[in-house]
C-alpha positions in Angstrom: 131.3 105.6 105.1 130.6 109.3 105.5 127.4 111.2 104.7 126.7 114.9 104.1 123.1 116.3 104.0 121.6 119.6 103.0 124.1 120.5 100.3 122.7 123.3 98.1 123.5 123.8 94.4 121.8 126.6 92.5 120.4 126.2 89.0 123.2 125.6 86.5 125.8 124.5 89.0 127.5 121.3 88.0 127.1 118.2 90.2 130.8 117.7 89.9 131.0 120.2 92.7 129.5 117.5 95.0 132.6 115.3 94.5 134.9 118.2 95.4 132.9 118.7 98.6 133.3 115.0 99.4 137.0 115.1 98.8 137.4 118.2 101.0 135.5 116.5 103.8 137.5 113.3 103.5 140.8 115.1 103.0 141.9 112.4 100.6 140.8 110.9 97.3 137.3 109.5 97.2 137.0 106.0 95.8 133.3 105.6 96.4 130.7 108.3 95.9 127.0 108.2 95.7 124.1 110.7 95.5 121.6 109.6 98.1 118.9 112.2 97.5 118.2 115.1 95.3 115.2 117.5 95.6 114.2 120.9 94.3 113.5 123.7 96.7 111.3 126.3 94.9 109.6 127.9 97.9 111.3 131.2 97.1 110.9 131.7 93.3 113.8 134.2 93.4 116.1 131.7 95.0 115.5 128.2 93.6 118.1 125.5 94.3 118.7 121.8 94.5 119.3 120.0 97.8 121.5 116.9 98.0 122.5 114.2 100.4 125.7 112.3 99.5 127.7 109.3 100.8 131.3 108.7 100.2 134.4 106.9 101.4 138.0 106.1 100.6 137.1 102.5 99.6 134.2 100.9 97.9 131.8 98.9 100.2 131.7 95.1 99.7 129.0 93.8 97.5 125.8 92.5 99.1 125.6 88.7 99.5 123.4 86.9 96.9 120.0 85.7 98.1 119.7 82.2 99.5 118.3 79.7 97.1 116.1 76.6 97.6 117.4 73.4 96.1 114.0 72.0 95.2 111.4 74.8 95.2 107.8 74.1 94.5 105.8 75.5 91.6 104.5 79.0 92.1 102.0 80.8 89.9 101.9 84.6 89.8 98.5 85.9 88.5 99.1 89.3 86.9 102.3 91.0 85.5 101.9 94.4 87.0 104.4 95.8 89.5 103.3 93.5 92.4 103.4 90.4 90.3 106.6 91.1 88.5 108.6 92.1 91.6 107.3 89.0 93.4 108.5 86.9 90.5 111.8 88.7 90.4 112.4 87.9 94.1 111.2 84.3 93.7 113.7 83.6 90.8 116.5 85.0 93.0 115.5 82.4 95.6 115.7 79.6 93.1 112.0 79.4 92.2 110.8 79.1 88.6 107.5 81.1 88.7 104.9 81.0 86.0 103.5 84.4 85.3 99.9 84.3 84.1 98.9 87.4 82.2 95.5 87.9 80.4 97.0 90.6 78.2 99.9 90.6 75.7 103.6 91.2 76.0 104.5 94.8 75.8 105.4 94.8 72.1 102.0 93.4 70.9 100.2 95.4 73.6 101.7 98.6 72.1 100.3 97.7 68.7 96.8 96.9 70.0 96.6 100.1 71.9 97.8 102.2 69.0 94.8 100.8 67.0 92.4 101.5 69.9 93.7 105.0 70.4 93.1 105.7 66.8 89.4 104.8 67.0 89.6 101.0 66.6 88.0 98.2 68.6 88.7 97.8 72.3 90.4 94.5 73.3 89.0 93.7 76.7 92.0 91.6 77.6 94.9 93.7 76.3 94.5 97.4 76.9 95.7 100.2 79.2 94.7 98.1 82.3 95.8 94.6 81.2 99.0 93.4 79.6 102.6 93.1 80.5 103.4 95.7 83.2 99.8 96.3 84.1 98.2 99.8 84.2 101.6 101.3 85.3 103.1 100.7 81.8 100.9 103.5 80.4 101.5 106.2 83.1 104.2 108.6 84.1 106.1 105.8 85.8 106.1 107.7 89.0 108.0 105.9 91.8 107.5 108.3 94.6 105.4 107.0 97.5 104.0 108.1 100.8 104.8 104.7 102.4 108.1 104.4 104.3 108.6 100.7 103.6 112.2 99.7 103.9 111.8 97.8 100.6 111.2 101.0 98.6 115.0 101.5 98.1 115.2 97.9 96.7 112.4 98.7 94.3 114.2 101.8 93.0 117.5 99.9 92.6 115.8 97.2 90.6 114.3 99.7 88.2 117.7 101.1 87.6 119.2 97.6 87.2 116.7 96.8 84.4 117.1 100.1 82.5 115.6 103.1 84.3 117.7 106.2 84.4 120.3 106.2 87.3 118.8 109.2 89.0 115.7 107.1 89.6 117.4 105.9 92.8 117.9 109.3 94.4 115.4 111.9 93.0 112.9 113.0 95.6 110.2 112.4 93.1 111.5 109.8 90.7 109.8 108.9 87.5 110.7 106.5 84.7 108.4 107.5 81.9 106.2 105.3 79.8 108.9 105.1 77.1 111.6 103.8 79.5 109.1 101.5 81.3 108.8 99.3 78.1 112.5 98.7 78.1 112.5 97.9 81.8 109.7 95.3 81.3 111.5 93.6 78.4 114.7 93.4 80.5 112.8 92.0 83.5 111.1 89.4 81.3 114.5 88.3 79.9 116.0 88.0 83.4 113.1 85.9 84.7 113.1 83.6 81.6 116.8 83.1 81.7 116.5 81.8 85.3 113.7 79.3 84.5 110.6 81.5 84.9 107.9 81.4 82.4 105.2 83.8 81.1 101.8 82.7 79.9 100.4 85.7 77.9 96.8 85.8 76.7 95.9 83.6 79.6 93.2 84.5 82.1 92.6 83.1 85.6 89.2 81.6 85.7 89.0 79.8 89.1 90.9 77.3 91.2 90.5 73.9 92.9 91.3 73.0 96.5 92.4 69.8 98.2 92.1 69.5 102.0 91.6 73.2 102.3 94.7 74.1 100.3 95.1 75.4 96.8 95.6 72.4 94.4 95.3 73.9 90.9 94.3 77.0 88.8 91.8 76.9 86.0 93.1 79.0 83.2 91.6 80.1 79.8 93.4 81.1 76.6 91.6 84.4 75.8 92.2 83.9 72.1 91.0 80.3 71.7 88.8 79.9 74.7 90.6 76.6 75.6 90.7 75.9 79.4 93.5 74.1 81.2 94.2 72.9 84.7 97.5 74.2 86.1 98.7 72.3 89.1 100.2 74.4 91.9 100.0 74.8 95.6 101.2 78.4 95.7 99.6 81.3 93.7 100.2 85.0 94.1 97.0 86.9 93.3 98.1 90.3 91.7 95.4 91.0 89.0 95.3 94.8 89.2 92.5 97.1 90.3 90.4 96.6 87.1 90.0 92.8 87.1 86.3 92.9 87.9 85.7 89.4 86.4 88.5 88.0 88.6 86.8 89.5 91.7 83.5 87.9 90.7 85.2 84.5 90.3 86.8 84.7 93.7 83.5 85.6 95.3 81.9 82.6 93.6 84.7 80.4 95.0 84.1 81.6 98.5 87.2 83.7 98.9 86.8 86.2 101.7 86.7 89.8 100.5 85.4 93.1 101.7 84.2 96.2 100.0 86.4 99.4 99.9 85.6 103.0 99.5 87.3 104.7 96.6 87.4 108.0 94.6 86.2 109.1 91.2 86.6 112.3 89.2 88.0 113.8 86.0 91.2 114.6 84.3 92.3 118.3 84.3 94.6 119.7 81.6 96.6 122.9 81.7 99.5 124.3 79.6 102.7 122.7 80.7 104.3 126.2 80.6 101.6 127.7 82.7 102.0 125.1 85.5 105.8 125.5 85.5 105.5 129.3 85.6 103.1 129.2 88.5 105.4 126.9 90.4 108.8 128.3 89.5 108.3 131.9 88.3 110.6 133.3 85.6 113.2 130.5 86.0 110.8 127.9 84.8 112.5 127.4 81.4 115.7 126.3 83.2 114.0 123.6 85.2 112.2 120.3 84.6 108.4 120.4 83.9 106.7 121.2 87.2 104.3 119.0 89.1 101.8 119.7 91.8 99.8 118.0 94.5 96.7 119.6 95.8 94.1 118.8 98.4 90.9 120.7 99.2 88.6 120.4 102.2 86.3 123.2 101.0 83.5 120.6 100.7 82.5 117.9 103.1 84.1 115.4 100.6 87.8 115.7 100.2 89.0 116.5 96.7 92.6 115.8 95.7 94.9 115.6 92.6 96.4 112.3 91.8 98.8 110.8 89.2 100.0 114.2 88.0 101.7 113.9 84.6 103.9 117.0 83.7 104.1 117.4 79.9 101.9 114.4 79.4 98.7 113.3 77.7 95.3 112.0 78.7 94.6 108.5 77.3 91.7 106.1 76.9 91.9 103.6 79.7 88.7 101.5 79.2 88.9 97.8 79.8 85.2 97.0 79.3 83.1 97.7 76.2 80.5 100.4 76.6 82.5 102.5 79.1 84.8 105.5 78.9 87.7 105.7 81.3 90.6 108.3 81.3 94.1 108.1 82.6 97.3 110.1 82.3 100.6 109.2 80.7 103.9 111.0 80.0 107.3 110.0 78.7 110.6 110.5 80.6 111.3 113.9 78.9 107.9 115.3 80.0 108.1 117.8 77.2 104.5 117.8 75.9 102.5 121.0 75.5 100.0 120.1 78.3 100.2 118.8 81.9 97.4 116.8 83.4 96.3 115.1 86.6 93.4 113.2 88.0 91.0 115.4 90.0 89.4 113.0 92.4 86.5 113.1 94.9 86.3 110.7 97.8 83.2 108.5 97.5 81.6 106.8 100.6 79.6 103.6 100.9 76.5 105.7 101.4 76.9 106.9 97.8 76.7 103.5 96.2 75.0 101.5 98.8 76.4 98.7 101.0 73.9 96.1 99.9 76.5 93.7 98.6 80.2 93.3 98.0 80.2 94.7 94.4 77.9 97.7 94.9 80.9 100.0 94.5 82.1 98.2 91.4 78.7 98.6 89.8 78.7 102.3 90.8 82.0 102.7 88.9 80.6 101.0 85.9 77.5 103.2 85.8 79.6 106.4 85.7 81.8 104.9 82.9 78.7 104.0 80.9 77.2 107.4 81.3 80.4 108.9 79.9 80.1 106.4 77.0 76.5 107.4 76.3 77.4 111.1 76.2 79.8 110.5 73.3 78.3 107.3 71.9 81.8 106.0 71.6 85.2 105.9 73.4 85.6 109.6 72.8 86.0 111.5 76.0 83.2 113.9 77.1 85.0 117.2 77.8 84.1 120.6 79.2 86.1 123.8 79.8 86.5 124.5 83.5 84.8 127.8 83.3 81.7 126.2 81.7 81.7 123.4 84.2 81.5 125.9 87.0 78.6 127.7 85.3 76.7 124.5 84.2 76.9 125.2 80.5 78.1 123.0 77.6 81.3 124.2 76.0 81.4 125.1 72.3 85.1 125.8 71.6 88.5 125.2 73.1 90.7 128.1 74.2 94.5 128.0 74.7 94.4 124.5 76.1 93.7 121.8 73.5 92.8 118.3 74.7 95.4 115.6 74.2 92.9 112.6 74.4 93.9 110.8 71.3 90.6 108.9 70.6 88.7 112.2 70.2 86.5 114.3 72.4 82.9 115.6 72.5 81.5 118.5 74.4 79.2 117.3 77.2 77.9 118.5 80.6 80.2 116.6 82.9 78.1 117.5 86.0 75.4 115.3 84.6 77.8 112.3 84.1 79.4 112.5 87.5 77.4 111.6 90.7 75.8 114.9 92.0 77.9 114.9 95.2 81.1 114.6 93.1 80.2 117.5 90.8 79.2 119.6 93.8 82.5 118.9 95.6 84.6 119.7 92.5 82.8 123.1 92.1 83.8 124.0 95.7 87.3 122.6 95.4 88.5 124.2 92.1 88.5 127.9 93.4 90.0 126.7 96.6 92.9 124.9 94.8 93.4 128.0 92.7 94.4 129.9 95.9 97.4 127.5 96.3 98.3 127.2 92.6 97.6 130.3 90.6 95.8 129.5 87.4 94.6 126.0 88.4 91.0 127.1 88.0 91.7 128.9 84.7 88.4 129.0 82.7 90.2 127.6 79.7 91.6 124.5 81.5 90.1 121.3 80.0 88.2 118.7 82.0 87.8 115.2 80.6 85.7 112.4 82.0 85.8 110.0 83.6 88.5 108.9 86.0 87.2 105.8 87.9 90.1 103.4 88.4 91.7 105.1 91.3 91.8 101.9 93.3 90.2 98.5 93.7 86.7 98.6 95.0 87.3 95.4 97.0 90.0 93.9 99.2 90.9 90.2 99.3 91.4 89.4 102.9 94.8 88.0 104.0 96.5 87.2 107.3 99.7 88.6 108.8 101.8 86.3 106.5 100.0 87.6 103.4 98.0 84.4 102.9 94.3 84.4 102.0 92.2 83.8 105.2 90.1 81.4 103.0 92.5 79.4 101.0 95.9 78.1 102.0 98.5 78.8 99.3 96.7 81.8 97.8 98.5 85.1 98.4 96.6 88.3 97.6 99.0 91.0 96.6 99.3 94.5 95.3 96.8 97.2 94.3 94.2 94.9 92.8 93.9 92.8 96.0 93.7 96.1 98.0 97.1 96.3 99.6 98.9 99.1 97.8 98.5 102.2 95.7 100.9 103.0 92.9 104.0 101.3 91.4 106.4 101.5 94.2 104.2 100.3 97.0 102.8 97.5 94.8 106.3 96.3 93.9 107.3 96.4 97.6 104.2 94.3 98.4 105.3 91.8 95.8 108.7 91.5 97.4 107.2 90.9 100.8 104.9 88.1 99.5 107.9 86.5 97.7 109.8 86.5 101.0 106.9 85.0 102.9 106.5 82.2 100.3 110.3 81.5 100.5 110.3 81.4 104.3 107.4 79.0 104.4 109.0 76.7 101.8 112.4 76.9 103.5 110.9 75.9 106.9 109.0 73.0 105.5 
């Protein structure tokens, strides 16, 4: 197998040229060819090009051997069907297990219907919403799969997404994204794969608590969220992957004596610009020939770090509340990323001194208080909004400019500086002009700010040992973003794979 790196193709050049380069290097016909990486170099706006790495050979490599399977695997429950839970279940079925996936929300088809009603001003379903339901919070996002972790399992995660319906370039783009539209297809295909191999989904089923026997997990207490009926599910292995917004689950774990620790987190707003303005700022006059541009900005102009997160080119801002009486925003975009606006979270790092370290859930209550102030400002799930120029001058906006908000549940003009904690508002006012120096137009007075973004990460971590097992309960495996061990789709999925392998190893050796 040969590999070539740093191959440059200018805008408009066909990728067929890569195959010719491979054939010239091999000096014979290529039987196996693969793009390993593709990134865009736009540092010089007058000379923008793609950079590739490729692998090729005169014969195809042998297929990877199938995973080993247990002949008589024990029952395993997976609590939560977000990336961590689903990828854990995928690896478990490949090892011969028949996992039962416990999901408080609905399958993606019914979830889509419930959300459409909520987005149009209907009632919030506290169990099936942007945070809860098949696929977790990642279902309604941009489906970004880039990650800052260098976990060796990341490549397996990307390959699995492609296997179940993501576009092929997902495996090699420097900043891969699936899009919310494609994610729904991927989820249905994963569900079919798991069920065909003996796995089972329990939708509309919430984890309530658990029982122990001789210091080991013995059963889970589950509740049907529609009927209220509780059942006892016998299992000695459970993967805890509830997502970062499962506040009632964290409270149940604390009552049961599961060791947890508080975590610091970030809160902020969503910022919207014209898609075309962001692309022009990043690419110059060639922007129409290129995909919608993204950005990633960090400012240290204030003592509190401010950063952009979950940037959605050509996307929309959506209602992401999971509790009545609170407003939460998030960003979403489809694969084409062709909407009029681009948005991202604009986050401020919070510290324990901001919300107090009096108990485990002080941070969680702090998040809730900000969400409730946002709800009070609009007296509904409409988002409080403010033009950036007015935010900097502490005045309430009265009309939108060239940027129109995309938040589908409606908006209301409100002073966001009075909704956010004072330290957060102060930090944003310092950071916005600073960020504008790196991305021209970022601090445009007509950019729209929407509040509030509070679900950046879980405010607690469920403590686990080096094998991924809870330090309090044998057989309980905290996993993914909700348990405090990842951030984003790819790292959560990789954590799920690790936990599955740990469970397989333990069962194989006993």
